[in-house]
C-alpha positions as CSV (number, residue, x, y, z in Angstrom):
1,M,226.3,11.2,279.9
2,K,228.4,10.2,276.9
3,E,229.3,13.8,276.3
4,N,230.6,14.2,279.9
5,K,232.7,11.1,279.5
6,R,234.2,12.4,276.3
7,N,235.1,15.8,277.9
8,I,236.6,14.0,280.9
9,T,238.7,11.8,278.6
10,I,240.0,14.8,276.7
11,L,240.9,16.6,279.9
12,L,242.8,13.5,281.2
13,V,244.7,13.2,278.0
14,L,245.8,16.8,278.2
15,I,246.8,16.4,281.9
16,L,248.8,13.2,281.1
17,I,250.7,15.0,278.2
18,G,251.4,17.9,280.5
19,M,252.8,15.6,283.2
20,M,255.0,13.5,281.0
21,P,257.9,16.0,280.8
22,S,258.3,16.2,284.6
23,V,257.8,12.5,285.1
24,F,260.5,11.5,282.6
25,A,262.8,14.3,283.6
26,G,262.9,12.8,287.0
27,A,263.7,9.4,285.5
28,A,266.4,10.9,283.4
29,A,268.0,12.6,286.4
30,E,268.7,9.2,288.0
31,T,270.8,8.1,285.0
32,P,274.6,8.6,285.1
33,E,274.5,10.6,281.8
34,E,272.1,13.4,281.0
35,V,269.2,12.1,278.9
36,P,266.5,14.5,277.9
37,S,263.0,13.6,279.3
38,F,261.5,13.2,275.8
39,V,264.3,10.8,274.8
40,R,263.7,8.8,278.0
41,F,260.0,8.7,277.2
42,V,260.2,7.4,273.7
43,T,263.0,4.9,274.4
44,A,261.0,3.5,277.3
45,I,257.9,3.1,275.1
46,F,259.8,1.2,272.3
47,G,262.2,-0.7,274.6
48,Q,265.4,1.0,273.3
49,E,268.5,2.5,275.0
50,P,269.1,6.2,274.7
51,G,271.8,6.7,272.1
52,E,271.7,3.1,270.9
53,P,268.4,2.5,269.0
54,H,268.1,-0.3,266.6
55,R,269.0,0.7,263.1
56,F,265.5,0.0,261.8
57,F,264.2,2.9,264.0
58,I,266.8,5.3,262.6
59,F,265.8,4.1,259.1
60,L,262.1,4.9,259.7
61,G,263.0,8.2,261.4
62,R,264.6,9.5,258.3
63,F,261.3,9.4,256.5
64,Q,260.0,12.2,258.9
65,P,260.7,15.0,256.4
66,L,258.4,13.3,253.9
67,V,255.3,13.6,256.2
68,L,256.4,16.6,258.4
69,H,254.8,19.4,256.4
70,L,251.6,17.7,255.4
71,P,249.8,18.0,258.8
72,I,250.9,21.6,259.1
73,G,249.4,22.5,255.7
74,M,246.2,20.6,256.3
75,L,245.7,22.3,259.7
76,V,246.2,25.8,258.2
77,V,243.7,25.0,255.4
78,A,241.2,23.6,257.9
79,F,241.5,26.7,260.2
80,F,241.0,29.2,257.5
81,M,238.1,27.3,256.0
82,Q,236.3,27.1,259.3
83,A,237.0,30.7,260.1
84,F,235.7,31.8,256.7
85,A,232.6,29.6,257.2
86,I,231.8,31.2,260.6
87,W,232.4,34.7,259.1
88,K,230.1,34.1,256.2
89,K,227.7,32.0,258.2
90,R,228.0,29.1,255.8
91,D,228.2,25.4,256.6
92,D,228.9,23.9,253.2
93,F,232.6,23.5,254.0
94,R,231.9,21.2,256.9
95,F,233.1,18.0,255.3
96,P,236.3,19.4,253.6
97,Y,237.6,21.0,256.7
98,C,236.7,18.0,258.9
99,F,238.6,15.9,256.4
100,C,241.6,18.2,256.5
101,L,241.6,18.1,260.3
102,G,241.4,14.3,260.3
103,C,244.3,14.0,257.9
104,A,246.3,16.6,259.9
105,F,245.7,14.5,263.0
106,I,246.8,11.2,261.5
107,F,249.9,12.6,259.8
108,S,250.9,14.6,262.8
109,I,251.0,11.4,264.8
110,I,253.1,9.7,262.1
111,A,255.5,12.7,262.1
112,V,255.8,12.7,265.9
113,V,256.5,8.9,265.9
114,F,259.1,9.2,263.1
115,G,260.7,12.2,264.8
116,S,260.8,10.2,268.1
117,F,262.9,7.5,266.3
118,L,265.5,10.2,265.4
119,A,265.5,11.6,268.9
120,M,266.4,8.1,270.3
121,Q,270.0,8.7,269.0
122,N,270.3,11.2,271.9
123,D,272.8,13.5,270.1
124,Y,270.7,16.7,270.1
125,N,270.6,19.6,272.4
126,A,268.6,18.5,275.5
127,D,266.5,21.7,275.8
128,L,265.7,21.8,272.1
129,I,264.8,18.2,271.8
130,N,262.6,18.4,274.9
131,R,260.7,21.5,273.6
132,H,260.4,20.1,270.1
133,G,259.4,16.6,271.2
134,W,256.9,17.5,273.9
135,G,255.6,20.4,271.7
136,G,255.0,18.0,268.9
137,L,253.0,15.7,271.1
138,I,250.9,18.6,272.4
139,F,250.4,19.8,268.8
140,S,249.1,16.3,267.8
141,A,246.8,16.2,270.8
142,L,245.3,19.6,270.1
143,V,244.7,18.7,266.4
144,G,243.0,15.5,267.6
145,I,240.8,17.3,270.0
146,A,239.9,19.9,267.4
147,F,239.0,17.1,265.0
148,F,236.8,15.2,267.4
149,Y,234.9,18.3,268.5
150,K,234.3,19.1,264.8
151,L,233.2,15.5,264.2
152,S,230.9,15.8,267.2
153,Y,229.3,18.9,265.7
154,I,228.7,17.3,262.4
155,R,227.2,14.1,263.9
156,S,224.9,16.1,266.1
157,D,223.4,17.5,262.9
158,H,224.8,20.9,263.7
159,E,223.0,21.3,267.0
160,K,226.2,21.5,269.1
161,V,227.3,24.8,267.8
162,I,229.6,25.3,270.8
163,H,231.6,22.3,269.6
164,K,232.3,24.0,266.3
165,K,233.6,27.1,268.1
166,I,235.7,25.0,270.5
167,S,237.2,23.3,267.5
168,L,238.2,26.6,266.0
169,V,239.8,27.8,269.3
170,V,241.7,24.6,269.8
171,M,243.0,24.8,266.2
172,F,244.2,28.4,266.9
173,L,246.1,27.1,269.9
174,A,247.6,24.3,267.8
175,L,248.8,26.8,265.2
176,N,250.6,28.8,268.0
177,V,252.2,25.6,269.4
178,M,253.2,24.7,265.8
179,S,255.1,28.0,265.3
180,F,257.3,27.3,268.4
181,V,257.7,23.6,267.5
182,G,258.6,24.4,263.9
183,H,261.3,26.9,265.0
184,D,262.9,24.4,267.4
185,G,262.8,21.8,264.6
186,G,264.6,24.1,262.2
187,S,267.2,24.8,264.9
188,L,267.7,21.1,265.4
189,T,268.1,20.5,261.7
190,H,270.1,23.6,260.6
191,G,271.4,25.0,263.8
192,E,270.1,27.7,266.1
193,E,271.6,30.5,263.9
194,Y,269.8,29.4,260.7
195,L,266.9,31.7,261.0
196,F,269.0,34.8,261.8
197,Q,272.0,34.0,259.7
198,H,271.1,36.5,257.0
199,A,268.9,38.8,259.1
200,P,269.5,42.6,258.9
201,N,271.9,43.9,261.6
202,F,269.2,45.7,263.6
203,I,267.4,42.3,264.0
204,R,270.7,40.5,264.9
205,V,271.5,43.1,267.5
206,A,268.0,43.1,268.9
207,T,268.2,39.3,269.4
208,G,271.6,39.5,271.1
209,R,273.7,38.5,268.2
210,E,276.9,40.0,266.7
211,P,276.4,42.3,263.7
212,W,276.9,40.5,260.3
213,K,280.5,40.5,259.1
214,D,281.4,40.3,255.5
215,P,283.5,37.1,255.0
216,N,285.4,38.8,252.3
217,A,286.5,41.8,254.4
218,P,290.1,42.0,255.4
219,I,290.9,40.0,258.6
220,D,292.0,42.0,261.6
221,P,295.6,40.9,262.4
222,E,294.9,41.6,266.1
223,L,292.4,38.7,266.2
224,T,293.6,35.3,267.3
225,V,294.1,32.6,264.7
226,Y,291.2,30.8,266.2
227,E,288.8,33.8,266.1
228,G,289.7,35.0,262.7
229,L,290.3,31.8,260.8
230,V,289.5,28.6,262.6
231,A,286.1,29.5,264.1
232,P,284.7,30.6,260.7
233,F,286.1,27.5,259.1
234,L,284.4,25.3,261.7
235,D,281.2,27.3,261.4
236,K,281.1,26.6,257.6
237,N,282.1,22.9,257.8
238,C,281.3,21.4,261.3
239,Y,278.7,23.4,263.3
240,E,275.7,21.7,261.5
241,C,276.4,18.4,263.3
242,H,278.7,19.5,266.2
243,S,277.2,22.6,267.9
244,N,274.7,23.5,270.5
245,A,271.7,22.2,268.6
246,K,273.2,18.9,267.5
247,M,276.1,17.0,269.0
248,K,277.0,14.0,266.9
249,G,279.3,11.7,268.9
250,K,278.6,14.0,271.9
251,L,281.0,16.4,270.3
252,R,280.7,20.2,270.1
253,V,283.3,22.4,268.4
254,D,281.4,25.7,268.6
255,T,283.3,26.9,271.7
256,I,286.9,26.6,272.9
257,E,285.7,24.8,276.1
258,F,284.0,22.0,274.2
259,I,286.9,21.5,271.7
260,Q,289.1,21.1,274.8
261,K,286.7,18.5,276.2
262,G,286.7,16.6,273.0
263,G,283.3,14.9,273.3
264,K,283.5,11.2,273.9
265,N,286.7,10.9,271.9
266,E,290.1,11.0,273.4
267,G,293.0,12.5,271.4
268,L,290.7,14.9,269.5
269,I,293.6,17.3,269.2
270,V,297.2,16.3,270.1
271,H,299.4,19.4,270.3
272,G,301.9,19.6,267.5
273,K,300.8,16.3,265.9
274,A,298.0,16.6,263.4
275,D,298.5,13.1,262.2
276,D,297.8,11.8,265.7
277,S,294.8,14.0,266.2
278,L,291.4,12.4,265.6
279,F,290.1,15.8,264.4
280,Y,292.5,15.7,261.5
281,Q,292.4,12.0,260.9
282,L,288.7,12.0,260.3
283,M,289.2,14.6,257.6
284,V,291.7,12.5,255.6
285,T,290.4,9.0,256.2
286,D,289.4,6.7,253.3
287,D,286.6,5.2,255.4
288,E,283.3,6.4,253.9
289,D,281.5,5.8,257.2
290,E,284.0,7.8,259.3
291,I,285.0,10.7,257.1
292,M,284.2,14.2,258.2
293,P,282.3,16.1,257.0
294,P,280.1,13.1,255.9
295,E,279.3,14.7,252.5
296,G,282.9,14.1,251.4
297,M,286.5,14.9,251.8
298,L,287.4,18.6,252.0
299,P,289.7,20.2,249.4
300,Q,293.4,19.8,250.0
301,L,293.9,23.5,251.0
302,D,291.3,23.1,253.8
303,R,293.0,19.9,255.1
304,D,296.4,21.6,255.0
305,F,295.0,24.5,257.0
306,I,293.9,22.3,259.8
307,K,297.1,20.3,259.8
308,W,299.1,23.6,260.0
309,W,296.9,24.9,262.8
310,I,297.5,21.7,264.9
311,D,301.1,21.1,263.9
312,T,302.2,24.6,264.9
313,A,300.6,24.5,268.3
314,K,302.7,23.3,271.3
315,N,299.8,23.9,273.8
316,D,296.3,25.2,274.1
317,A,297.6,28.8,274.2
318,D,299.0,28.3,270.7
319,L,295.8,26.7,269.5
320,F,293.4,29.4,270.8
321,E,295.4,32.5,271.9
322,R,298.0,33.2,269.1
323,R,297.3,36.4,267.3
324,I,297.3,36.3,263.5
325,K,300.1,39.0,263.4
326,D,302.4,36.8,265.5
327,A,301.5,33.4,264.0
328,N,303.2,33.6,260.6
329,V,300.1,32.4,258.9
330,P,300.9,31.2,255.3
331,A,299.4,33.6,252.7
332,Q,297.2,30.8,251.2
333,F,295.4,30.3,254.5
334,M,294.4,33.9,255.0
335,D,291.5,33.5,252.4
336,I,290.6,30.0,253.6
337,N,287.0,31.1,254.4
338,K,286.4,33.3,251.4
339,R,286.2,30.7,248.7
340,K,283.5,28.2,247.9
341,K,284.1,24.7,249.3
342,S,283.8,22.3,246.4
343,K,284.1,18.9,248.1
344,A,285.2,15.7,246.5
345,P,282.9,12.7,247.1
346,A,283.6,10.7,250.3
347,H,284.5,7.7,248.2
348,A,286.9,9.7,246.0
349,K,290.1,7.8,245.1
350,P,293.5,9.4,245.4
351,T,293.6,10.1,241.6
352,E,290.1,11.7,241.7
353,T,291.2,13.9,244.6
354,K,294.3,15.0,242.7
355,V,292.1,15.8,239.7
356,E,290.0,18.1,242.0
357,E,293.2,19.7,243.3
358,A,294.5,20.2,239.8
359,K,291.2,21.7,238.7
360,A,291.4,24.2,241.7
361,V,294.9,25.2,240.6
362,V,293.8,25.8,237.0
363,E,290.8,27.8,238.1
364,E,293.0,30.0,240.3
365,K,295.4,30.6,237.4
366,A,292.4,31.4,235.1
367,K,291.2,33.9,237.7
368,E,294.5,35.6,237.8
369,E,294.8,35.6,234.0
370,V,291.3,37.2,233.6
371,A,292.2,39.9,236.2
372,K,295.5,40.7,234.4
373,A,293.8,40.7,230.9
374,S,291.0,43.0,232.1
375,E,293.5,45.4,233.8
376,K,295.6,45.5,230.6
377,L,292.6,46.0,228.4
378,A,291.4,48.8,230.7
379,E,294.8,50.5,230.5
380,E,294.8,50.2,226.7
381,M,291.3,51.7,226.5
382,L,292.3,54.6,228.7
383,K,295.5,55.5,226.9
384,P,294.0,57.6,224.1
385,V,291.5,59.5,226.2
386,A,289.9,58.9,229.5
387,G,286.4,59.7,228.2
388,K,286.6,57.1,225.4
389,V,284.4,54.6,227.2
390,D,280.8,55.7,226.6
391,F,278.4,54.6,229.3
392,L,275.3,54.2,227.2
393,K,277.2,52.6,224.3
394,D,279.7,50.4,226.1
395,V,278.7,49.8,229.7
396,A,274.9,50.1,229.9
397,P,274.4,47.1,227.5
398,I,276.4,44.9,229.8
399,F,274.4,46.0,232.8
400,E,271.1,45.5,231.0
401,S,271.9,42.0,229.7
402,R,273.6,40.6,232.8
403,C,272.7,42.7,235.9
404,I,269.3,44.6,235.8
405,K,267.2,41.4,236.0
406,C,268.2,41.0,239.6
407,H,269.1,44.6,240.4
408,G,266.5,46.7,238.7
409,E,263.1,48.2,239.4
410,K,261.2,44.9,239.9
411,K,263.8,43.1,241.9
412,Q,266.7,44.2,244.1
413,K,268.8,41.2,245.3
414,G,271.0,42.1,248.2
415,E,269.0,45.4,248.5
416,Y,271.0,46.8,245.6
417,R,269.5,48.6,242.6
418,M,271.5,49.8,239.6
419,D,269.1,50.7,236.9
420,K,269.3,54.5,237.7
421,A,272.1,56.8,238.7
422,E,270.4,57.7,242.0
423,F,270.6,54.1,243.2
424,A,273.7,52.7,241.5
425,F,276.3,54.3,243.8
426,T,274.5,53.4,247.1
427,A,275.6,50.3,249.0
428,G,273.2,47.4,249.5
429,D,273.3,44.7,252.2
430,S,277.1,44.4,251.8
431,E,277.4,47.9,253.2
432,E,280.4,48.4,250.7
433,A,280.4,51.1,248.1
434,P,279.5,49.3,244.8
435,I,281.1,52.0,242.6
436,V,283.8,54.4,243.7
437,K,284.3,57.0,241.0
438,G,287.9,56.9,239.8
439,D,288.9,53.9,241.7
440,P,288.0,50.5,240.3
441,A,290.0,48.6,242.9
442,A,287.9,50.1,245.7
443,S,284.6,49.3,244.0
444,Y,282.8,46.3,245.4
445,L,281.1,45.7,242.0
446,V,284.5,45.2,240.4
447,K,285.5,42.7,243.1
448,L,282.4,40.7,242.5
449,I,282.6,40.5,238.7
450,K,286.3,39.5,238.9
451,M,285.5,36.4,240.9
452,T,285.4,32.9,239.3
453,D,282.5,30.6,238.9
454,D,283.5,28.7,242.1
455,D,283.0,31.7,244.3
456,D,279.8,32.0,246.2
457,D,279.5,35.8,245.6
458,V,280.5,36.0,242.0
459,M,278.4,38.3,239.9
460,P,276.5,37.6,237.8
461,P,275.7,34.3,239.6
462,K,274.3,32.6,236.5
463,G,275.1,32.5,232.8
464,G,278.9,32.5,233.3
465,V,281.3,35.2,234.3
466,L,281.7,38.4,232.4
467,T,284.4,38.4,229.6
468,A,287.7,40.1,230.1
469,D,286.5,42.8,227.6
470,Q,283.3,43.5,229.5
471,I,285.2,43.7,232.8
472,A,287.8,46.0,231.2
473,K,285.0,48.3,230.0
474,I,283.4,48.6,233.4
475,E,286.8,49.2,235.0
476,A,287.7,51.9,232.4
477,W,284.3,53.5,232.9
478,I,284.8,53.7,236.7
479,K,288.4,54.9,236.4
480,A,287.2,57.7,234.0
481,G,284.8,58.9,236.6
482,A,281.8,56.6,236.3
483,E,279.5,59.1,234.5
484,F,275.9,57.8,234.7
485,P,273.4,60.1,233.0
486,A,270.7,61.1,235.5
487,D,267.9,60.6,232.9
488,A,269.1,57.1,232.0
489,A,266.8,54.2,233.0
490,L,268.3,50.8,232.3
491,Q,265.9,47.9,231.3
492,D,266.2,44.2,231.8
493,K,267.3,42.8,228.4
494,S,268.5,39.4,229.5
495,E,267.6,36.5,227.4
């Protein structure tokens, strides 16, 4: 009799959880603003208003990442322990995996509750938050059911073998639910493109995405200013909080239509007047709580770029339809998305900001001086005889000490390998020729080693940039024909 009651209770719990989305979706539809059913559900339980939860709930919600991964790990351990026990027909693991299941159940509930507190802010994509929220509840329920069936099996002195098998099946279902819930959670936190951002092109195309574009490739002048310069800038600095997955302040800037709507803020962009545009004002404000992006003030060049974009636009056509070739884009803005964004702290004082700007100028000059010095040295080395640079004596030691660790036999970062001649001239993920015999300027390798420390793609990424002498030797070697003995096999000799 007790067994039947327990089964009926579990069935009712599952039915109730399954009905919740439709019940609260109907309640949300009656409200003047769109409120996801999950947000309506949690705010009703805790007596809060969607979008205006008490600060204490937000405070607790931000602890979710601390407990989020524990139930996932515990469930995976419990599942494989139980599967192994059934396979080997052993029962000596019964307490450990029951303990893991119990912990997974408790901490999954805590994670769901804390996540619910964050959802109360109602600034996430409605579909994503519904799938993630209800999925998290179902996940917790499945883990709880698996735990109680396992506990029932142990308490019956191993007589109810069917309960052990049911527990394993329910755990398997929970793991599948977890995979979808985890993906949606990642999309909410990092944006929907996070998983596929660095995927190979065949995967990007198969999932309906545009092929990967090298941010350092020349910009097509036929593109509009918005497509070629502004959209990539917004992607790098704004999409994390203002795109399809997450809409802080009800604002999205990932499409032209949503920029024009301006979220809940009036005067987001005032044609021809950056100083009167909220979009620009939030980038230059001294208010630590209002500055955008919240991590800190963007470099002066970035702020100047947005100011120019708005100031030179008389209407929406100028903002979104002007082509680069017709817009007279200042030269310094053409590379706005190619350099690393080193942000000043949000609380930075004017003098501190000026120091950052001065530092950027010094680094830019240093970059130019290094390039000029390496070119001059390369020319000097080539004057006597083109074949003076010996690969094994002059170039191979540089590669072995600074490059082979990441691009050798054991490891090929960026799918590029340079320890042997058969690999060194083949492009990696960048799809650009790394070494073009006779033409250092066209060689992607030279472009990378000539970058400064503040560039994301500088090579080598650690240990400091190459010296002017080392760069000159590599350039001279390439210009002389880039001879790489077929029998040479470079080894990692980094310290």
